[in-house]
N, C-alpha and C positions, 0 to 999 in steps of 0.2 A: 535673749528670746523671752518674750513675755507670754502670759497665759493665752491671749487671743491668737497670737501667731502659732503657738503650740497646738491649740485647738484646731486652727485652720489646716495645719499640716496633717493632723490626725484625721480629720474629715476628708481631706484631699486624698488620702490613701484609698478611701472607698468610693469617691466620686470622680476619680481620675478617668479620663476617656481611654478606652481600650485601643490598643494598636490593631488596626484592621487586618494586619498580617498574622496575628496570633489567633489560635483557635478559641472559640467561645465555649465555655463549659457551663452548662445549666445545672444548678444544684438539684433540680427535680430529676434530671436524667441520672445524675450520680446516685441519688437515693433509690431510684428504680433499679439501677444496676445492682446496688448492694442488697436490696430486698429480694430481687429475682435470683441472685446468686445464693442467698441463704435458702430460698425455697428449693432450688435445684439440688443443693447439697443435702438438704433434709430429705427430699424425695429419694435421692440416690442412697442415702444412709438407710432409710426405711426399706427400700427394695433389697439391698444387699443383706441387711439384718434378717429380713423375713426369709430370704433364700438360704442363708447359711447358718443362722442361729436359732430361729423360732422353732420351738419344740424339737430340737435336735438337728434341724436343718435338713435339706434335701439330700446331701451326699450320704448321710447316715442311713437314709431310707432306701437307697438304690439297691444295695446288696441284698437286704432282706426281701425287697419287692421282687427281685430277679429270682431268688430262691423259691418264693411262693409261686411265681409265674411258671417256672419249669417243673414245679411239683415236688421239689426236694423237701420242703417243709410246708406247714399249714399256717394260716393266719393265727390260729390259737397258740402256736409255738411262740409267736411274737407278742402275745398279750391281747389279741383281738377277741372280744367277748360277743361280738355280733350286734352291738348297739353303738350308736353314734357317740355316746359319751365314754365308751371304754374301747378305744382303738389301739391301746397298747403302744408299741413302737411307732405306729403310723399316726399318732396324734399330730395334728397340724399339717398333714400332707397336702390338703387343698390350698392352704395359704402358701406353702412352699412351691407348689406347682404353678399357682398364679404368678408368684414372683419370678419363677423361672421363665414363664411365657412372656411376662412384661420385660424382663431383661433381654430375652431374645428379640422381641419387637424393637426395643430401644437400640440394640446393636445393629439390627437390620436397617432401621431408619437413619442412624448415623452413617452407616456404610453407604446407603443410597445418597445421602446428602454430600458425602465426600466424593463419590463418583460424579455427581452432578457438577461440583466445583471443578473437578479435574477436566471434565468435558468442556466446560465454559472457558477455563483458562488452562490450556494444556501445558504451558511453559511457565506458569506462575504469573504474577502480576507485572 
């Protein structure tokens, strides 16, 4: 095998006609899927981190909020000084609450989409 035939075989790997029975994969579609997957994973990470970790997370604030709501303790007992920059234990509650609402909305939309698929194809495909 000489250089010219080796070169033609190498180029032939990329110029070969595709079998019409095989699926066609577009590199742009693959790139879009990879980027979109990373965006979705990043958004999910941000949402869950804000809900459970940011400034102590929402679960750590539920008990103290309920004790203030029923009047067992006051906001001052949890470090609230009455100003927006000194909220004590309740620092970051707004971001935690927004993340909780967005999580609920996301779950509701996914549930609705799932129900729509079940209605369209009740016995699968």
